[in-house]
N, C-alpha and C positions, 0 to 999 in steps of 0.2 A: 653154536652159530657157525655157519659156513657160507662163503660167497662162491658163485660160479663165475665163469669168464664174462657173462652178460651182466654181472652185478646183482644177480638175484640172491637174496638171503634165504638160507634154509635154517630152520630152527628145530631142535629136538629137545625134549625135556623128560625127566623121570621124577615121579613123586617120591620124595625121600622116605616117607613113612611106610609105603606099600611096595616100592620098587617097580611100580607099573609105569609103562610109557604113556605119556599124555598125548591126546589127539592133537593133530596139527591142522589148522585151517589156513589156506592161502588166500589173501585178499589182494585184488588188483590195486596197483599204485595209481593215484590220480595223475593226470597230465600236468596239473598245477604243482610244481615243486618249489614254490616260493618259500615254503616253510624251511627249506634247507638254509636260507640266508638269515633266518631268525636266530637270536642267541639261544643257547641251550637252556632248557627248563631246569630250574634249581631242584636238586633231589631233596626229598623229605628225609629227615633223619629218623632212623628207626628207634622206637622207644625201647629202652632196656628194662627188663623185669628182674626183680630180685625176689626169690622165693625160698622159704624154709619149709622142708618136709619135717613134720614132727611125728615120729613113729612110736606107737605104744608097744613096749616090749615087756609088759607085766606078765606074770605067770599064766594069766588067762589066755594069753596069745600063743602059748606053747603049742608046737606041732603044726597042723595045717593052717591055723589062722595066721601065724607069723610067716609061714611059707607063702601064702597067698598075698599077704601085705607086702612082702619083699618083691614078689613078682609084679604087683601093681606099681610099686615105687620105681622099679627098674624100667617098666614100660613108660612111666611118666617121663623119666630121664631120657629114654631112647627117642621119644616123640617130641621132645622139647627142642626148640631152635636155640642152641647154646651160643650161637653167634650174637644173639640179642637177649640173652637170659643167663642169670647166675642162680645156681641152686645150692642150698646148704642143707645139712642133715643133723637133726637132733633126735636122740632116742630118750624115752622116759620109762623107767621102771620104778624102783624105790628111790632113785635119784635121776635127774635129767642130765644128759651128757651131750656136749657139743661134739659131734663126730667129725664134721667138716664145716668150715665157714662157706659162704657162698662162692662157688667156683664155676668155671665153664669147661670142666674136664669130665666128660661122660664116664671114662674108664675109672677114674678115681671115685666117682659117686657110686657106680655100680658095684665096685669092690667093697666100699664102705657099707652099702646096703646089705650085701651078701654076708658080711661078718656079724650082723646084728644077732643077738641072742637074748633069751628071756631072763628077766631079773626082777623079782619082787612085786611091789604094788604099782600104783598109777600116779606118779608125781607129775601131773599135767601142768600144775601152776608154774613150777620151775621151768619147764620146757617152753611155755609161752613167754615167760620173762626173759629167758636167754635169747629167744628169737627177736623179741622186742628190742633188747639192747643192741643187737647186731644190725637190725633193719632200720633203726632210727638214724643211722649214719647214711643210709642209702636214699636215693631219690625215688619218688613215686614213678611207676606203680610198684607196690610192695605187697607180698602175700605170705600168709602162713597157711599151709595145708596140713591139717591135723587129722591123723588116722588113729582111731581107737575102737576098742570093743567094750569099753566099760565106763564106769563113773570115776572121776578123779578122787584122790585121797581127800582133798579139801575143796568141795564144790563151790563154796562161796568165794574162797580165795582165787580159784580158777576163773570164775566169772569176772572178778575185779581185774585180774591180769589181762583177760581178753578185752575188757572195756578200755583199759589203759592203752593197749596196743591199737585198738580201733580208733581211739580219740586222736592219735597222731597220723591217721590215714592208712594204717596197715589193714588190708582186707583179710579176713579170716574165713577159710573154707573148712568145714568139718565133714569128715567121712566116717560114718559109723558102720561097724560090722558086728556080726554075732549078736550079743546081748546088749549092745550100746543103747543108751536112752536117747532116742531121737529128739524128744522135747527138750532135753537138757542141752544137747548139741546145738539146737537152734538158738539157744540163749548165747552161746559162744560165737556163733557165726555172724558175719556182717549183715546177712539178710537170710530170709527163709530159703531163697534160691541157692544160697551158699552152704546149705546144710543137706548132705546127701546120705543115703543109706545103701550100702552094698550088701546084697544077700550072698 
């Protein structure tokens, strides 16, 4: 924002995600300025989102699948408004590991994602349970974003864990890659629209 000597306001803006300058349109000011005497309008409070990224690091993700998953996760962090959003990271292979609790630190998240490496099978149940335990303390809206290329070690237990999380208002978004079972991931997701498949 800038003012000139005549009191004209000039505004410029850049879109954060693309670094493109946004177009500017100048509107004439009405002769009626009685609105200046009115009390200021109360600002609306921005909603804070809490999100856990659950990353499959089983051996089937080794090589380019994990590399692509890391890239997607880092892009997600980069394009998130961390002023109004906290993101946590959980990996799951033979065991699920809480890598970082929900934070608003992009660099910390990007470094944590970069360090992920493959390990064993697909302990998805534990991953959902850990996210559930941490998100139940947070206020709505709360999300689990689960990225996997395969079936969990215990499909029935994983479904129960997903249902328990959804029952307390946690939305689950599933993203399947490679050989993931799309029909199964729809059972875990909060809705059909929350189940995606990335080629």
